[in-house]
DOSEDO-496092 format. One line per field, with one value per residue: residue number from 0; residue in three letters; x, z, y of N, C-alpha, C, O, CB in turn. Coordinates in Angstrom, 2 decimals, always signed. Glycine has a CB too. Layout:
k <- (NUM;...) .
r <- (ALA;...) .
nu <- (X;...) .
nw <- (Z;...) .
nv <- (Y;...) .
cau <- (X;...) .
caw <- (Z;...) .
cav <- (Y;...) .
cu <- (X;...) .
cw <- (Z;...) .
cv <- (Y;...) .
ou <- (X;...) .
ow <- (Z;...) .
ov <- (Y;...) .
cbu <- (X;...) .
cbw <- (Z;...) .
cbv <- (Y;...) .
This chain:
k <- (0;1;2;3;4;5;6;7;8;9;10;11;12;13;14;15;16;17;18;19;20;21;22;23;24;25;26;27;28;29;30;31;32;33;34;35;36;37;38;39;40;41;42;43;44;45;46;47;48;49;50;51;52;53;54;55;56;57;58;59;60;61;62;63;64;65;66;67;68;69;70;71;72;73;74;75;76;77;78;79;80;81;82;83;84;85;86;87;88;89;90;91;92;93;94;95;96;97;98;99;100;101;102;103;104;105;106;107;108;109;110;111;112;113;114;115;116;117;118;119;120;121;122;123;124;125;126;127;128;129;130;131;132;133;134;135;136;137;138;139) .
r <- (UNK;UNK;UNK;UNK;UNK;UNK;UNK;UNK;UNK;UNK;UNK;UNK;UNK;UNK;UNK;UNK;UNK;UNK;UNK;UNK;UNK;UNK;UNK;UNK;UNK;UNK;UNK;UNK;UNK;UNK;UNK;UNK;UNK;UNK;UNK;UNK;UNK;UNK;UNK;UNK;UNK;UNK;UNK;UNK;UNK;UNK;UNK;UNK;UNK;UNK;UNK;UNK;UNK;UNK;UNK;UNK;UNK;UNK;UNK;UNK;UNK;UNK;UNK;UNK;UNK;UNK;UNK;UNK;UNK;UNK;UNK;UNK;UNK;UNK;UNK;UNK;UNK;UNK;UNK;UNK;UNK;UNK;UNK;UNK;UNK;UNK;UNK;UNK;UNK;UNK;UNK;UNK;UNK;UNK;UNK;UNK;UNK;UNK;UNK;UNK;UNK;UNK;UNK;UNK;UNK;UNK;UNK;UNK;UNK;UNK;UNK;UNK;UNK;UNK;UNK;UNK;UNK;UNK;UNK;UNK;UNK;UNK;UNK;UNK;UNK;UNK;UNK;UNK;UNK;UNK;UNK;UNK;UNK;UNK;UNK;UNK;UNK;UNK;UNK;UNK) .
nu <- (+84.74;+82.82;+80.53;+80.82;+80.66;+78.04;+76.62;+77.31;+76.16;+73.45;+72.73;+71.72;+68.86;+66.98;+64.39;+61.66;+59.06;+56.09;+53.48;+50.54;+47.90;+44.91;+43.52;+45.46;+47.21;+45.59;+45.40;+47.92;+50.46;+53.07;+55.06;+54.61;+54.47;+54.42;+53.31;+53.75;+54.21;+57.20;+57.18;+58.91;+60.06;+58.18;+58.55;+57.76;+57.66;+58.37;+58.02;+59.26;+56.93;+57.30;+58.73;+57.09;+55.73;+52.99;+51.55;+52.11;+50.45;+48.71;+45.90;+45.57;+44.60;+44.13;+43.17;+45.03;+47.27;+49.62;+52.52;+55.19;+58.22;+60.56;+63.82;+66.77;+70.04;+73.05;+75.05;+74.61;+74.94;+77.67;+78.84;+78.10;+79.43;+82.16;+82.38;+81.90;+84.06;+86.30;+85.94;+86.55;+89.31;+90.26;+89.52;+91.04;+93.62;+93.55;+93.35;+95.84;+97.47;+96.73;+97.05;+99.42;+102.78;+105.76;+107.45;+107.23;+104.83;+102.99;+103.46;+102.62;+99.95;+99.19;+99.56;+97.67;+95.23;+95.18;+95.24;+92.77;+90.97;+90.54;+89.10;+86.80;+85.76;+85.26;+83.36;+81.29;+80.58;+79.70;+77.57;+75.80;+75.37;+74.11;+71.69;+70.54;+70.04;+67.70;+67.10;+64.91;+63.43;+62.31;+62.43;+59.52) .
nw <- (+62.22;+60.62;+61.64;+60.83;+58.06;+57.91;+58.79;+56.73;+54.50;+55.22;+55.81;+56.88;+57.86;+57.56;+59.06;+58.86;+60.12;+58.48;+57.68;+55.97;+53.48;+53.85;+51.58;+49.59;+50.50;+50.26;+47.49;+46.74;+45.04;+44.60;+42.79;+42.91;+44.12;+47.25;+48.75;+51.42;+54.70;+56.64;+59.83;+61.83;+61.27;+59.84;+57.16;+53.69;+51.84;+49.56;+49.19;+48.00;+46.92;+47.47;+49.81;+51.91;+54.91;+55.20;+57.31;+59.37;+59.40;+61.02;+62.06;+62.58;+64.82;+63.30;+60.86;+59.09;+58.17;+59.88;+58.72;+58.36;+56.66;+55.34;+54.48;+52.92;+53.97;+52.77;+53.92;+56.71;+57.01;+56.29;+58.30;+60.58;+60.05;+60.08;+62.72;+64.14;+63.21;+64.21;+66.99;+68.24;+67.72;+69.15;+71.76;+72.04;+71.90;+74.21;+76.17;+75.82;+76.72;+79.42;+80.40;+79.33;+79.52;+79.80;+77.80;+75.03;+74.49;+75.67;+74.11;+71.60;+72.24;+72.72;+70.13;+68.67;+69.95;+69.57;+66.77;+66.06;+66.81;+64.91;+62.97;+64.36;+65.12;+62.62;+61.71;+63.61;+63.08;+60.39;+60.79;+62.35;+60.55;+58.49;+59.71;+59.89;+57.28;+54.51;+52.64;+51.35;+50.26;+47.45;+44.72;+44.17) .
nv <- (-107.45;-108.60;-107.45;-104.80;-105.10;-106.02;-103.74;-101.97;-103.24;-103.53;-100.94;-97.65;-95.81;-92.76;-90.90;-88.66;-86.56;-85.40;-83.07;-83.48;-83.12;-84.98;-85.84;-85.72;-87.69;-89.96;-90.19;-90.83;-92.67;-95.15;-94.15;-91.49;-88.05;-86.51;-83.66;-81.36;-80.07;-79.87;-81.22;-80.49;-77.91;-76.47;-75.87;-75.90;-78.90;-81.60;-85.08;-88.26;-90.66;-93.41;-93.40;-92.84;-93.93;-95.61;-96.75;-95.09;-92.92;-90.39;-88.70;-85.16;-82.47;-80.15;-80.97;-81.90;-84.62;-86.51;-87.94;-90.29;-90.16;-92.27;-93.28;-94.74;-93.76;-92.81;-91.24;-91.42;-94.17;-94.49;-92.94;-94.40;-96.83;-96.00;-95.12;-97.51;-98.95;-97.56;-97.70;-100.37;-100.42;-98.22;-99.00;-101.34;-100.22;-98.62;-100.59;-101.80;-99.73;-99.57;-102.23;-103.07;-104.25;-102.72;-100.26;-100.43;-101.81;-100.08;-97.82;-98.76;-99.05;-96.36;-95.35;-96.86;-96.14;-93.35;-93.20;-94.15;-92.21;-89.96;-91.36;-92.17;-89.67;-88.49;-90.33;-89.94;-87.26;-87.49;-89.25;-87.69;-85.52;-86.91;-87.56;-85.09;-84.37;-84.49;-86.85;-87.96;-85.98;-84.07;-81.72;-79.73) .
cau <- (+84.72;+81.52;+79.53;+81.01;+80.11;+76.59;+76.14;+77.47;+75.20;+72.08;+72.54;+70.97;+67.83;+66.56;+62.96;+61.23;+57.60;+55.53;+52.05;+50.03;+46.45;+44.40;+43.16;+46.71;+47.72;+44.72;+45.66;+49.35;+50.93;+54.50;+55.90;+54.15;+55.09;+53.51;+53.77;+53.18;+55.17;+57.98;+56.63;+59.95;+60.31;+57.09;+58.93;+57.09;+58.55;+57.76;+58.78;+58.95;+55.83;+57.74;+59.37;+56.07;+55.31;+51.54;+51.05;+52.43;+49.51;+47.95;+45.16;+45.89;+43.41;+43.91;+42.70;+46.17;+47.66;+51.05;+53.10;+56.64;+58.90;+61.77;+64.61;+68.17;+70.95;+74.45;+75.88;+74.44;+75.55;+79.12;+79.18;+77.98;+80.51;+83.43;+82.36;+82.06;+85.41;+87.26;+85.73;+87.37;+90.73;+90.51;+89.42;+92.23;+94.75;+93.42;+93.70;+97.30;+98.05;+96.46;+97.54;+100.71;+103.99;+106.87;+107.17;+106.86;+103.40;+102.24;+103.62;+101.71;+98.60;+98.95;+99.45;+96.38;+94.13;+95.17;+94.95;+91.34;+90.16;+90.03;+88.10;+85.56;+85.24;+84.68;+82.14;+80.25;+80.13;+78.91;+76.34;+74.93;+74.99;+73.14;+70.39;+69.99;+69.66;+66.39;+67.30;+63.65;+62.78;+62.60;+61.86;+58.13) .
caw <- (+60.81;+60.07;+62.04;+59.95;+56.76;+58.06;+58.83;+55.39;+53.58;+55.65;+55.68;+57.89;+57.26;+58.29;+58.93;+59.27;+60.06;+57.62;+57.77;+54.60;+53.35;+53.80;+50.19;+48.85;+50.94;+49.70;+46.06;+46.53;+44.59;+44.88;+41.95;+43.01;+45.01;+48.29;+49.25;+52.69;+55.46;+57.64;+61.15;+62.67;+61.07;+59.12;+55.78;+52.66;+51.28;+48.83;+49.35;+47.06;+47.43;+47.99;+51.12;+52.92;+55.69;+55.28;+58.64;+60.34;+59.24;+62.23;+61.88;+63.49;+65.10;+62.29;+59.62;+58.37;+58.57;+60.15;+58.17;+58.45;+55.42;+55.75;+53.35;+53.16;+53.99;+52.59;+54.87;+58.03;+56.95;+56.34;+59.63;+61.49;+59.76;+60.57;+64.19;+64.59;+62.85;+65.11;+68.40;+68.76;+67.64;+70.28;+72.99;+72.10;+72.24;+75.61;+76.98;+75.78;+77.59;+80.82;+80.79;+78.71;+80.36;+79.00;+77.06;+73.64;+74.48;+75.95;+72.93;+70.58;+72.69;+72.44;+68.68;+68.24;+70.47;+68.91;+65.34;+65.88;+67.14;+63.73;+62.30;+65.13;+65.05;+61.28;+61.70;+64.41;+62.34;+59.25;+61.32;+62.70;+59.33;+57.79;+60.38;+59.65;+55.88;+54.12;+51.31;+50.74;+49.67;+46.06;+44.32;+43.71) .
cav <- (-107.09;-109.01;-106.45;-103.64;-105.49;-106.07;-102.35;-101.39;-103.85;-103.24;-99.51;-96.92;-94.97;-91.58;-90.66;-87.33;-86.42;-84.36;-82.85;-83.46;-83.18;-86.35;-86.16;-85.98;-88.99;-91.00;-90.32;-91.11;-93.97;-95.27;-93.31;-90.11;-87.08;-86.03;-82.36;-80.92;-79.28;-80.59;-80.95;-79.90;-76.48;-75.84;-75.57;-76.69;-79.91;-82.71;-86.32;-89.34;-91.48;-94.71;-93.25;-92.59;-95.11;-95.39;-97.15;-94.04;-91.81;-90.03;-87.44;-84.07;-81.65;-79.11;-81.58;-82.48;-85.97;-86.62;-89.17;-90.43;-90.50;-92.97;-93.76;-95.08;-92.62;-93.19;-90.48;-92.03;-95.50;-94.33;-92.47;-95.53;-97.79;-95.46;-95.12;-98.90;-99.38;-96.93;-98.03;-101.47;-100.06;-97.35;-99.80;-102.21;-99.37;-98.23;-101.77;-101.96;-98.70;-99.92;-103.55;-103.38;-104.23;-102.22;-99.04;-100.75;-102.14;-98.85;-96.98;-99.30;-98.72;-94.94;-95.18;-97.40;-95.33;-92.04;-93.33;-94.43;-91.04;-89.24;-92.20;-92.10;-88.30;-88.35;-91.14;-89.28;-86.07;-87.94;-89.82;-86.56;-84.81;-87.75;-87.46;-83.75;-84.23;-85.00;-87.46;-88.36;-84.81;-83.70;-80.42;-79.88) .
cu <- (+83.39;+80.44;+79.61;+80.42;+78.59;+75.98;+76.20;+76.44;+73.76;+71.76;+71.73;+69.94;+67.56;+65.06;+62.63;+59.71;+57.18;+54.03;+51.52;+48.51;+46.02;+44.06;+44.40;+47.29;+46.90;+45.00;+47.09;+49.59;+52.45;+55.39;+55.59;+54.95;+54.03;+54.09;+53.04;+54.19;+55.92;+57.42;+57.64;+60.05;+59.22;+57.39;+58.17;+58.10;+57.73;+58.65;+58.35;+57.91;+56.27;+58.42;+58.36;+55.67;+53.82;+50.97;+51.28;+51.42;+48.66;+47.25;+45.52;+44.64;+43.11;+43.46;+43.81;+46.41;+49.17;+51.52;+54.61;+57.15;+60.26;+62.49;+66.05;+69.03;+72.39;+75.35;+75.81;+75.08;+77.07;+79.57;+79.13;+79.12;+81.85;+83.49;+82.58;+83.43;+86.43;+87.14;+86.56;+88.87;+91.10;+90.48;+90.64;+93.47;+94.73;+93.77;+95.20;+98.00;+97.90;+97.15;+98.93;+101.87;+105.15;+106.46;+106.77;+105.36;+102.55;+102.32;+102.71;+100.26;+98.25;+98.74;+98.10;+95.23;+94.04;+94.84;+93.46;+90.47;+89.68;+88.95;+86.76;+84.95;+84.58;+83.37;+81.00;+79.70;+79.26;+77.56;+75.35;+74.47;+73.95;+71.76;+69.73;+69.52;+68.28;+66.50;+66.01;+62.94;+63.23;+61.99;+60.45;+57.99) .
cw <- (+60.17;+60.42;+61.15;+58.57;+56.81;+58.07;+57.43;+54.41;+53.94;+55.50;+56.83;+57.18;+58.15;+58.06;+59.49;+59.16;+59.19;+57.88;+56.36;+54.62;+53.21;+52.37;+49.37;+49.22;+50.35;+48.22;+45.74;+46.03;+44.69;+44.03;+42.07;+43.97;+45.99;+48.86;+50.54;+53.38;+56.42;+59.01;+62.01;+62.52;+60.27;+57.67;+54.81;+52.05;+50.55;+48.99;+48.30;+47.69;+48.05;+49.35;+52.25;+53.59;+55.97;+56.65;+59.68;+60.30;+60.50;+61.98;+62.97;+63.72;+64.03;+60.94;+58.77;+58.88;+58.76;+59.61;+58.36;+57.07;+55.80;+54.51;+53.77;+53.11;+53.89;+53.62;+56.26;+58.07;+57.04;+57.71;+60.66;+61.30;+60.29;+62.09;+64.73;+64.23;+63.85;+66.56;+68.89;+68.70;+68.83;+71.60;+73.13;+72.47;+73.70;+76.53;+76.98;+76.68;+79.06;+81.23;+80.26;+79.69;+79.47;+78.15;+75.61;+73.54;+74.71;+74.76;+71.80;+70.94;+72.42;+70.94;+68.17;+68.67;+69.76;+67.42;+65.08;+66.09;+65.90;+62.98;+63.02;+65.09;+63.70;+61.18;+62.45;+63.69;+61.16;+59.70;+61.64;+61.47;+58.53;+58.40;+60.15;+58.21;+55.63;+52.74;+50.62;+50.04;+48.23;+45.78;+43.81;+42.22) .
cv <- (-107.48;-108.00;-105.22;-103.92;-105.52;-104.67;-101.74;-101.95;-103.50;-101.77;-98.94;-96.06;-93.77;-91.41;-89.29;-87.25;-85.22;-84.25;-82.65;-83.44;-84.64;-86.77;-86.48;-87.34;-90.12;-91.24;-90.73;-92.53;-93.97;-94.38;-91.83;-89.27;-86.60;-84.74;-82.01;-80.02;-80.20;-80.23;-80.20;-78.39;-75.76;-75.47;-76.47;-77.65;-80.98;-83.93;-87.34;-90.26;-92.79;-94.61;-93.04;-93.91;-94.92;-95.76;-96.06;-92.89;-91.61;-88.70;-86.43;-83.21;-80.60;-79.67;-82.18;-83.91;-85.97;-87.97;-89.13;-90.81;-91.06;-93.50;-94.03;-93.82;-93.11;-92.50;-91.09;-93.41;-95.41;-93.86;-93.58;-96.52;-97.28;-95.46;-96.53;-99.46;-98.82;-97.35;-99.20;-101.19;-99.19;-98.11;-100.70;-101.41;-98.95;-99.39;-102.02;-100.93;-99.11;-101.21;-103.89;-103.31;-103.80;-101.04;-99.32;-101.05;-100.89;-97.88;-97.43;-98.97;-97.27;-94.71;-95.69;-96.51;-93.99;-92.13;-93.59;-93.20;-90.27;-90.03;-92.08;-90.70;-88.06;-89.12;-90.48;-88.05;-86.48;-88.50;-88.71;-85.78;-85.59;-87.68;-86.10;-83.55;-84.83;-85.65;-87.87;-87.19;-84.57;-82.34;-80.63;-79.70) .
ou <- (+82.89;+79.55;+78.58;+79.77;+77.92;+74.96;+75.27;+75.92;+72.95;+70.66;+71.15;+70.14;+67.87;+64.54;+63.24;+59.13;+57.84;+53.39;+51.97;+47.89;+46.69;+44.29;+44.39;+47.80;+47.46;+44.86;+47.42;+48.99;+53.06;+56.41;+56.22;+55.95;+52.89;+55.20;+51.86;+54.93;+55.37;+57.21;+57.26;+60.13;+59.33;+56.58;+57.96;+59.24;+56.57;+59.88;+57.23;+58.00;+55.68;+58.67;+58.73;+55.31;+53.44;+49.99;+50.70;+51.53;+48.00;+47.90;+45.76;+43.72;+41.96;+43.38;+43.52;+45.83;+49.92;+51.00;+55.22;+56.59;+61.03;+61.88;+66.49;+68.78;+72.90;+76.30;+76.84;+75.70;+77.69;+80.58;+80.01;+79.71;+82.60;+84.53;+83.36;+83.91;+87.33;+88.13;+87.25;+89.62;+92.14;+91.33;+91.20;+94.29;+95.76;+94.42;+95.77;+99.00;+98.85;+97.76;+99.54;+101.94;+105.46;+105.29;+106.04;+104.70;+101.54;+101.34;+102.10;+99.45;+97.16;+97.85;+97.45;+94.36;+92.96;+94.22;+92.96;+89.35;+88.50;+88.02;+85.72;+83.73;+83.49;+82.39;+79.86;+78.49;+78.20;+76.53;+74.18;+73.29;+73.03;+70.75;+68.51;+68.69;+67.77;+66.04;+66.02;+61.97;+64.38;+61.13;+60.19;+56.88) .
ow <- (+59.28;+59.61;+60.77;+57.99;+55.87;+57.43;+57.00;+53.57;+53.06;+55.10;+57.63;+56.04;+59.34;+56.99;+60.45;+58.23;+59.18;+58.25;+55.64;+55.66;+52.55;+51.98;+48.54;+48.36;+49.96;+47.74;+44.58;+46.54;+44.85;+44.53;+41.41;+44.55;+45.61;+49.37;+50.71;+52.73;+56.94;+59.31;+62.84;+63.51;+60.04;+57.03;+55.07;+51.78;+50.87;+48.92;+47.78;+48.88;+49.03;+49.98;+53.42;+52.91;+56.86;+57.10;+60.77;+61.11;+60.98;+61.73;+64.12;+62.90;+63.88;+59.96;+57.81;+59.88;+57.91;+60.00;+58.50;+56.40;+56.51;+53.61;+54.83;+52.31;+54.81;+54.12;+56.92;+59.07;+57.78;+58.23;+61.51;+62.27;+60.88;+62.67;+65.66;+64.91;+64.28;+67.29;+69.90;+69.54;+69.46;+72.46;+74.22;+73.27;+74.36;+77.56;+78.00;+77.31;+79.84;+82.30;+80.68;+80.55;+78.48;+77.83;+75.02;+72.60;+74.04;+74.45;+71.11;+70.07;+71.94;+70.54;+67.35;+67.87;+69.38;+66.87;+64.00;+65.60;+65.83;+62.44;+62.39;+65.03;+63.62;+60.63;+61.97;+63.68;+60.93;+59.07;+61.25;+61.37;+57.97;+57.68;+60.21;+57.94;+56.45;+51.76;+49.41;+49.31;+47.86;+46.52;+43.10;+41.69) .
ov <- (-106.79;-107.73;-104.66;-103.06;-105.08;-104.43;-101.07;-101.21;-103.22;-101.39;-99.67;-95.64;-93.77;-91.73;-88.83;-87.81;-84.19;-85.23;-81.76;-83.71;-85.43;-87.92;-87.39;-88.06;-91.15;-92.36;-90.94;-93.48;-92.91;-93.89;-91.00;-89.70;-86.33;-84.71;-82.32;-79.28;-81.16;-79.06;-79.36;-77.66;-74.55;-74.80;-77.66;-77.28;-81.22;-83.84;-87.28;-90.59;-93.25;-95.64;-93.07;-94.88;-94.16;-95.15;-96.12;-91.97;-92.53;-87.69;-86.79;-83.23;-80.19;-78.92;-82.90;-84.33;-85.50;-89.02;-88.07;-91.68;-90.41;-94.07;-93.61;-92.91;-93.74;-93.10;-91.26;-93.78;-96.17;-94.34;-93.70;-96.99;-98.05;-95.75;-96.72;-100.37;-99.54;-97.35;-99.05;-101.68;-99.39;-97.89;-100.82;-101.86;-98.94;-99.20;-102.41;-101.24;-99.01;-101.27;-104.87;-102.43;-104.47;-100.85;-98.53;-100.60;-100.67;-97.21;-96.61;-98.66;-96.96;-93.97;-95.03;-96.16;-93.54;-91.21;-93.29;-93.15;-89.95;-89.45;-91.92;-90.57;-87.50;-88.62;-90.47;-87.83;-85.90;-88.26;-88.78;-85.42;-85.01;-87.73;-85.99;-82.68;-85.60;-85.07;-88.12;-87.40;-84.83;-81.88;-81.60;-79.79) .
cbu <- (+85.89;+81.14;+79.73;+82.50;+80.66;+76.21;+76.98;+78.89;+75.39;+71.87;+71.87;+71.91;+66.54;+67.35;+62.13;+61.92;+57.02;+55.80;+51.72;+50.54;+45.96;+43.16;+42.39;+47.75;+47.71;+43.25;+45.36;+50.13;+50.46;+54.90;+55.76;+52.72;+55.70;+53.31;+53.56;+52.81;+54.47;+59.51;+56.22;+61.28;+61.62;+56.67;+60.47;+56.46;+59.41;+57.54;+58.59;+60.24;+54.88;+58.69;+60.33;+54.83;+56.16;+50.84;+51.72;+53.82;+48.58;+48.89;+43.63;+47.06;+43.60;+45.18;+41.98;+47.46;+47.22;+51.37;+52.74;+57.06;+59.04;+61.44;+64.58;+68.67;+70.75;+74.91;+75.44;+72.96;+75.14;+79.59;+78.26;+76.64;+80.60;+83.63;+81.02;+80.98;+85.76;+87.12;+84.28;+87.06;+91.04;+89.50;+88.11;+92.45;+94.76;+91.99;+92.96;+97.82;+97.37;+94.96;+96.58;+100.96;+104.27;+107.42;+108.39;+107.69;+103.08;+102.78;+105.08;+101.89;+98.45;+100.14;+100.59;+96.18;+94.29;+96.51;+95.78;+90.91;+90.95;+91.18;+88.57;+85.82;+86.36;+85.66;+82.40;+80.81;+81.35;+79.67;+76.63;+75.65;+76.22;+73.61;+70.56;+71.04;+70.71;+65.31;+68.19;+62.74;+63.07;+62.06;+62.74;+57.23) .
cbw <- (+60.08;+60.59;+63.52;+59.84;+56.33;+59.34;+59.82;+54.87;+53.57;+57.09;+54.38;+58.79;+57.03;+57.84;+59.64;+58.41;+61.46;+56.12;+58.69;+53.79;+52.12;+54.70;+49.56;+49.13;+52.48;+49.89;+45.37;+47.82;+43.13;+44.68;+40.53;+43.41;+44.20;+49.42;+48.19;+53.59;+56.23;+57.55;+61.83;+62.35;+60.39;+59.83;+55.58;+51.56;+52.38;+47.33;+50.76;+46.67;+46.33;+47.00;+51.08;+52.30;+57.04;+54.21;+59.10;+60.08;+58.03;+63.48;+61.89;+62.94;+66.42;+62.10;+58.82;+58.54;+57.51;+61.70;+56.66;+59.52;+54.46;+56.73;+52.21;+52.12;+55.28;+51.18;+54.91;+58.40;+55.66;+55.26;+60.04;+61.29;+58.25;+60.04;+64.70;+63.98;+61.42;+65.02;+68.63;+67.98;+66.31;+70.31;+72.99;+70.74;+71.36;+75.90;+76.46;+74.34;+77.34;+81.05;+80.31;+77.57;+81.03;+78.11;+77.09;+73.13;+75.56;+77.23;+72.46;+70.44;+74.16;+72.94;+67.96;+68.81;+71.99;+69.09;+64.73;+66.84;+68.02;+62.78;+62.25;+66.57;+65.30;+60.20;+62.28;+65.78;+61.86;+58.45;+62.58;+63.67;+58.46;+57.78;+61.88;+59.98;+54.97;+54.12;+51.44;+51.79;+50.51;+45.05;+43.24;+44.41) .
cbv <- (-107.76;-110.39;-106.06;-103.28;-106.85;-106.81;-101.51;-101.65;-105.37;-103.67;-99.19;-96.05;-95.78;-90.30;-91.76;-86.22;-86.25;-84.66;-81.61;-84.68;-82.35;-86.49;-85.00;-84.86;-89.09;-90.62;-89.03;-90.88;-94.29;-96.68;-93.74;-90.09;-85.87;-87.10;-81.25;-82.12;-78.14;-80.24;-82.25;-80.53;-76.30;-74.64;-75.73;-75.77;-80.56;-82.35;-86.90;-90.14;-91.76;-95.35;-92.07;-91.90;-95.27;-96.19;-98.44;-93.50;-92.07;-89.94;-87.71;-83.21;-80.96;-78.32;-80.57;-81.61;-87.04;-86.49;-89.33;-91.50;-89.25;-94.13;-92.74;-96.11;-91.78;-92.84;-89.01;-92.12;-96.23;-93.34;-91.36;-96.24;-98.05;-94.04;-94.56;-99.77;-98.93;-95.46;-98.33;-102.73;-99.32;-96.22;-100.64;-102.92;-98.14;-97.74;-103.01;-101.82;-97.32;-100.05;-104.58;-102.44;-105.64;-103.32;-98.14;-101.95;-103.19;-98.16;-96.98;-100.83;-99.01;-94.09;-95.93;-98.81;-95.11;-91.36;-94.45;-95.52;-90.11;-88.93;-93.68;-92.51;-87.27;-88.84;-92.50;-88.87;-85.24;-89.01;-90.68;-85.62;-84.54;-89.19;-87.70;-82.71;-84.90;-83.85;-88.65;-88.96;-83.59;-84.78;-79.74;-78.88) .
């Protein structure tokens, strides 16, 4: 339970690479906006200045600079927490099925293992959706 609380409090972050102009990066301040293109799909995007990891700046052959934008993701954090919550319940249920003596113990094991599956599936889906989102982006 402490691990779940730690994950929820610490949170999870997502990061995505962007290609930006070197001049725009040099003029950027924390409250500003940095516009460029997503490296993954070439779409134009703007990110909040405070999400840019300045140490990640790498010049590219075409004159652009590759930077990483990283920020907290509520969706990824919730997905991680649900997955970590369901996993020990499922493992405990599986152990009761395997090691349980008597039908009551095995029945409890089946109930535990099966009840944890929707939690873990929901967590995995949220985790993946959180990684696909771009919470650091804003409208230009």
